[in-house]
N, C-alpha and C positions, 0 to 999 in steps of 0.2 A: 305611177312612177317608175322610172326605169329600175332595173337589178342595181345598178351602179348607184344610185341615187340612194336605194334602201341601205345598200352595204356602207356607204359614207356615213348616211344617218344614224346606224347602228354603231359605228366607231366612234362618230362624234360624240354620240350620248355616254358612250364608255369611257372615252377620256375625259369629259367633263365632270362625270360623276366622281371618277378615281381621283382627279386633282382637287376636287372639294373636300375628299376625305384630308388630304394633306394640307389644307389650307389652313392658315393660322386663325383668318378672320374673314366674316363676309362682307361685302360692300355695303353700307347703309347710307351714304351720302347722297340723296335723291336728288335730280336734276334733270327732267328729260329735256330740257334744252341744249345741254351738254352732250352731244354726239361723241366725245371721246371719254366718256365716262362708261365704266363697265356696272351692271347691275342685276341682282338676281328678281326678277320679275315675271310676270304672266298678263295676257291681256286677251280680250276679246274684241271682235269689231264685225260691224254688219254695215253693208252701203246701200244706198238707195235703189239697187238692183235685186236685192236679196242675198247678195254673196256673204258668205261668213269667213272671217280668217281668225285664225287662233295661233296664239304664239307663246314660247315660253323660254326664259333666258336663265342660266345659271352662272354667276360671278364669283370670282375668289382673287384673293391677293397673296401674291407670292412672298416669299422672303425678303426680296430684295424692292419690296415696294412698287413693283409692276402689277398691273390688273391686267385678268383674261376673263374672257368671256364666251360660253358657248350657247348659241340659239337656235331653235328651231321652230319654223313657222309654214303654215299650210292654210290652202283657200279652198273653198267647195263652193260651187254655185247654189243657186234657190232650190234647184231640184235633187241638192246632195251629190253631184258629182264633183269628181275631183277636177279642180281648176289649176293649182300651181303649188310649189313648195319650196322653201329657201332653207338651207343650213349654213352657218356662219360660225367660223372661230375669229376671236376679235382679242387683239393684245395691245394693251396700252402702256406706252414708254411715258414717263415724268420727264420734263425737261425743264432745267434751271433756267429759264428764259420769260422775260415777262410778257413777251410779244407772242411767242408760241410755246405756251406752256405743258402741252401735252401733244404727242402724235401716237397714231395707232395704225398696226399692221392688220388686214384683215384677208381671210380665206372664203371665199363665198360660192356654195354651190346652189344653182337654179335649175327647177326641173319645171316645164310646162307641157301642155299638150304637142307644141310646135318644136321645142328644142332643150336639151340641157347641157349648161354651161358650169364650168370652173373659173372663179376669177381670183387674181392675186392683187392686193390693191392696199394702199393707204389713205391716212387723212390726218390734217392736220388742222389743228385749232389756231385761230388770230384773236387776239383780242383787239379791242378799238379803244380810243381816248374816252368813249361814252361806256361807261362800265355795265349798262344793261344790255349792250351789242356784242354778240360774238360773230364770227365769220369763219365758216367750215369748208375746206377744200378737199374733195377726194378724186384719186384716180385709181386707174388699174387696167390690166391686161387680162384678156379671157380667151379661153380655147373650149371646144366641145362639140355637139354633133347635133343636127337638126334630127327629128323624129322620121323614121324611114317613110311611112304614110304620108306625111306632110310633104316632103321633098319630092315623093312621087306624084303628088297632086300638083306640086307647082313645075313638074317637066323634068326633075333634076335626080341624078341617083348618087352624086358624091354629097355627103351629108357633113363633111367637115366644117368646122367653123373657128374661125381667128378672130380676135376684135379687141375693143376696148370701151372705157366709160370716163366720163367726166362729171364732176357736178359742183356744185357750190351752195351752200345753207347759209342764209342770213336769219340769224336768230336773236329775236330783241323782247327781253323781259320787260312786261308792262307794270307790274307790281312787286312788292316786297314779298310777296307771298308763293312767288316762281310762276305765276302766270305767264305765259309767253306767245309769240306769234313767230312763226318760221315760213319762209320762203326759199323755195328750192328748186333750182330748175336741174333736170339730170338728162345728158345724153349717152346713149349706148350706140353703138357701132358693131354689126355682127357680119364679117366679111365670108365669102366663100361662093360657092355657085349661086346660093341664094344671099341676097345683100339686103340687111335690116338697118335702116336708121330709125331710132326712136328718141323722140323728145318726150319726158315727162316734167309738167311742172306743177307744183304743189303749193298749197297753203295751208298750213296747221296751226291751230289754236288748241292749247293746253292749259288746264287749270286744274289744281289739287280740290281733291272732294273730301278730304278728311285735314283735320288740325295737324296730325304728324306726318300729313303728306305720302303716306303709305298708298293713296288711292288717287287716281286723277282720271278726270274725263278729258278727250281729246276728240276734236273735230278736223277732219281732213278733206278738203277739194283738190281733186287730182285730174289732172289733164293731160291725156297720152295721144300725141300725134306719131304715126308711124307709117312708113313706106317698106314694103317687103317685095323686092323683084329677083326675079328669075331670068332664064332665056326667053322664056315663055309666058308668064304670067308677073301679074303685079297685083299686089293687095294694099290697100290706102285704108288706115284706121285715123279716126279723130274721135276720142271717147272721153267723156267727164263722167267721173262718178264722186259722188260724197260718202266719205265714211265715218262710223261715229264708233268710238273706242272706248273701253272702261279697261284700265290697267292698273294691276296692284303689285306693289313692290313689298319684298319679305327681306 
């Protein structure tokens, strides 16, 4: 993890903990299928390749009714080596509109062995005539830099990155207990001396494991198709992983 990412990680943790001290109440309305809700939670996940993912989120409600959340996430491979990490600040605004009841803004820091990026974006919730079906649309712009060793291996010295991302999430609740299925295509473009086009398509199934809905089990099937090109090198990736998660809400 880069020194920049470590600094941002410490800052985000400090801000989240400070804000929580002044928060008047925690967020308890649990609904993992709603991507515009902030919640205090933690989860652990493992995939079919032996990778392990850990995450923790701290949510709070402001005096004006808006919600905010800080999230930290990290993944390591089966050998215990670092794969990637993510830090996010998420701010939810309630809107008095039947079609778009909530919108959220986010700041995302993503770090892996190839690059580090910071993205500013937003997500909008759209309700549908079918009460059990909601649609979420997300977009953002990003900037960052490629790892120098990776850039050199691709035959480039310029490590700057500019780009953007767009995604849609179709969430269908299959039962009164909150069980849901979500389909989500996500496209990310990284531009610079190395160009990266990535399409990640996921299907997620989640169901409560306790009567109070504080414990959830989730299964995610995730396919990633990516092409990275420089002036002299090209890398094509087509990878599918199955993830199993246990998530607890507090």
